[in-house]
C-alpha positions, 0 to 999 in steps of 0.5 A, spaced: 153 155 177 159 156 172 160 163 168 158 160 162 151 158 164 150 164 168 151 168 162 147 164 158 141 164 163 142 172 163 142 172 155 136 167 155 132 172 160 133 178 156 131 175 150 125 172 153 123 179 156 124 183 149 120 177 145 114 178 150 114 186 150 114 185 142 108 180 142 104 184 147 106 190 142 103 186 137 097 184 141 095 191 143 097 195 136 090 195 134 088 198 140 093 204 140 091 205 132 099 205 131 102 198 130 109 201 129 109 205 135 106 200 140 111 195 138 117 200 139 114 202 146 113 195 148 119 192 145 123 198 149 119 196 156 121 189 154 129 191 154 128 195 160 125 189 164 130 184 162 136 189 164 132 190 171 132 182 171 139 181 169 143 186 173 148 185 178 146 186 185 
């Protein structure tokens, strides 16, 4: 795998995790009674998950 394709794969994984976190935040927003806090919290969780998946081992 070339460097360019590895970089694109990492960016794609990070974007997917952030998007999934935001979607879950929107979905669970009504249960938390505050949509903005829910979106921010799950967005941050998505960022953290993306960093874990894409970190160098």
